[in-house]
ZALOKE-825154 format. One line per 10 residues: their letters; for each residue z, y, x of C-alpha. Coordinates in Angstrom, 3 decimals, always signed. Each point is the difference from the previous one (the first is absolute). Example, Ala and Ser with C-alpha at 12.3 -4.5 7.8 and 13.67 -1.06 7.14 Angstrom:
# ZALOKE-825154
AS> +7.800:-4.500:+12.300  -0.660:+3.440:+1.370
END
This chain:
# ZALOKE-825154
MDDLRYPVGR> +95.620:+76.149:+88.933  -0.449:-2.226:+3.415  +0.880:+2.735:+2.439  +2.625:+2.503:-1.113  -1.187:+2.063:+2.862  -3.281:+0.991:-1.558  +0.944:+0.115:-3.716  -3.062:+2.169:-0.915  -1.952:-1.692:+2.599  -1.092:+1.184:+3.224
FDHDAPITAD> -2.073:+3.215:+0.724  -3.586:-1.099:+0.827  -0.478:+2.896:+2.791  -3.926:-0.211:-0.265  -0.794:+0.043:-3.480  -2.508:+2.387:-1.176  +1.397:+2.726:-2.375  -1.790:+1.786:-2.296  +0.361:+3.772:-1.604  +1.060:-1.982:-2.748
MRGPAVETIA> +2.838:-1.505:+1.390  +2.005:+3.572:+0.841  +1.165:+1.355:-3.250  +1.703:-3.472:-0.842  +1.469:+0.343:+3.634  +1.108:+3.072:-0.218  +1.649:-1.026:-3.708  +1.826:-3.052:+2.168  +1.402:+2.532:+2.549  +0.773:+2.712:-2.555
ALPRRMRAAV> +2.532:-2.152:-2.332  +1.615:-2.015:+3.315  +2.948:+2.095:-0.301  +0.656:+0.112:-3.624  -0.491:-4.327:+0.225  +2.197:-0.043:+2.937  +2.761:+1.825:-1.341  -0.095:-2.054:-3.486  -0.081:-3.027:+2.270  +2.843:+0.953:+2.415
AGLSDAQLDT> +2.050:+1.577:-3.239  +3.655:-1.783:-0.700  -0.102:-2.356:+3.341  +3.225:-0.410:+1.745  +0.312:+0.423:+3.603  -0.004:-3.758:+0.242  -3.220:-0.386:-1.693  -1.896:+2.775:+2.216  +1.863:-1.415:+3.048  -1.638:-3.393:-1.083
PYRDGGWTVR> -3.413:-0.901:+2.132  -3.177:-0.133:-2.482  -0.247:-3.617:+1.912  +1.617:-1.777:+2.670  -0.625:+1.841:+2.974  -1.416:+3.181:-1.582  +1.495:+3.430:-0.241  +2.308:+0.545:-2.885  -0.586:+2.092:-3.182  +1.587:+3.076:+1.533
QVVHHVPDSH> -2.006:-0.241:+3.686  -3.140:-0.527:-2.480  +0.910:+3.075:-1.976  +0.661:+2.130:+3.006  -2.902:-1.196:+2.316  -2.760:+0.529:-3.291  +0.939:+4.175:+0.497  -0.402:-0.466:+3.600  -3.356:-1.386:-0.182  -1.620:+1.938:-2.402
VNAYIRLKLA> +1.027:+3.268:+1.980  -1.611:-1.584:+2.982  -3.184:-0.126:-2.728  +0.316:+2.988:-1.142  +0.067:+1.865:+3.531  -3.267:-2.433:+0.944  -2.339:+1.245:-2.957  +1.276:+3.795:+1.116  -0.980:-0.552:+3.103  -3.404:-1.862:-0.797
LTEDVPTVKP> -0.262:+2.708:-2.367  +0.035:+2.713:+2.945  -0.588:-1.053:+3.129  -3.594:-2.336:+1.386  +0.962:-4.006:-0.361  +3.633:+0.760:+1.157  +1.891:-2.877:+1.769  +3.200:-0.808:-2.269  +2.983:-1.252:+1.307  +1.502:-3.422:-0.667
YDEDAWSKLA> +3.780:-0.512:-0.613  +2.117:-3.512:+0.240  +0.734:-0.387:-3.286  +2.233:-2.814:+0.582  +2.176:+2.176:+2.401  -0.041:+2.701:-2.829  +1.715:-2.265:-2.242  +2.777:-0.619:+2.568  +1.142:+3.812:+0.406  +3.340:+1.045:-1.756
DARMPIEPSL> -1.913:+2.145:-2.903  -1.621:-3.342:-0.990  +3.958:-1.160:-0.907  +0.489:+3.118:-2.098  +0.151:+0.497:-3.822  -3.396:+0.147:-1.149  -0.440:+3.052:-2.240  -1.248:+2.539:+3.073  -2.174:-2.331:+0.312  -1.401:-0.224:-3.740
KLLDGVHERW> +0.094:+3.943:+0.251  -2.457:+0.096:+3.848  -2.134:-2.789:-2.705  -0.218:+2.527:-2.582  -0.644:+3.197:+1.923  -2.665:-1.566:+2.763  -1.533:-2.183:-2.918  -0.441:+3.714:-2.067  -1.752:+1.704:+3.095  -1.960:-3.558:+1.148
VTLLRALRPE> -1.382:-0.402:-3.890  -0.530:+3.962:-0.234  -2.647:-0.223:+3.043  -1.441:-3.124:-1.248  -1.019:+1.346:-3.101  -1.398:+3.486:+1.777  -2.217:-2.121:+2.402  -3.713:+0.618:-0.069  -2.236:-2.904:-0.103  -0.842:+0.449:+3.433
DWQRQFHHPE> +3.753:+0.295:+1.080  +0.283:-3.644:-0.828  -2.166:-1.271:+2.992  +1.560:+2.250:+2.902  +1.642:-2.463:+2.408  +2.929:-0.679:+2.388  +1.081:-2.359:+2.884  +2.959:-2.178:-0.264  +0.131:-1.899:+2.965  +1.034:-2.997:-1.567
YTQGPRTIDW> -3.255:-0.353:-1.011  -2.412:-0.847:+2.328  -3.323:-0.584:-2.470  -0.170:+3.679:-0.025  +0.694:+3.521:-1.787  +1.567:-0.598:-3.711  -0.868:+2.965:-3.008  +1.666:+1.638:-2.319  -1.023:-2.575:-2.338  +1.329:-3.149:+1.706
LAQSYAWHSR> +3.552:+2.239:-0.172  +0.347:+0.183:-3.270  -0.829:-3.548:-0.650  +2.401:-1.293:+2.783  +2.974:+2.197:-1.526  -0.663:-1.076:-3.769  +0.296:-3.598:+1.439  +2.811:+1.013:+2.387  +1.726:+1.472:-3.553  -0.391:-3.248:-2.208
HHLAHITSLL> +0.860:-2.324:+3.005  +3.192:+1.372:+0.671  +1.344:+0.687:-3.490  -1.505:-3.797:-0.817  +2.676:-0.852:+2.787  +2.822:+1.643:-2.090  -1.331:-0.768:-3.474  -0.389:-3.669:+0.937  +3.069:-0.496:+1.333  +1.514:+1.316:-2.714
DRRGWAKP> -1.968:-2.360:-2.195  +0.652:-2.969:+2.190  +3.983:+1.199:-0.391  +0.315:+0.553:-3.524  +0.496:+3.834:+1.020  -3.138:+1.094:-2.345  +0.359:+2.578:-2.479  -1.054:-0.942:-3.186
END
């Protein structure tokens, strides 16, 4: 792994998306809370406070970031389903990672991840084929509106990406569970 920032590779924002890709993306999103809990189970505070790479976030910050990000994605999905090409609000994830709640124990964020994923996945599994093409505008993407299809692919990648930050650190440090 040459670039520890992208242990599963970079997300291709412009890759074609097919209907066959939806189910695997939803299942990746559905599995994340269980997989995240398994990855961090039994880690000490010292391990949680270890950056996954030089200059990177700590494991604790990654665990807190994921539900922050996924709550935003869930809200963006609901906006796209209920409004005509809404503009969603970006947020400064690095600034959020420095707030006091990013230094607290991880269990509240794991619970938040459980809850938001249960609701998010329920909604994703209920989408009709035409719903996947509903759009929203994200100001950081100047190429035009994004679809719910894109959102699901992006957050399936995001789930794998941050989980791999943790699991690759565990492997490199010899902290991985057998």
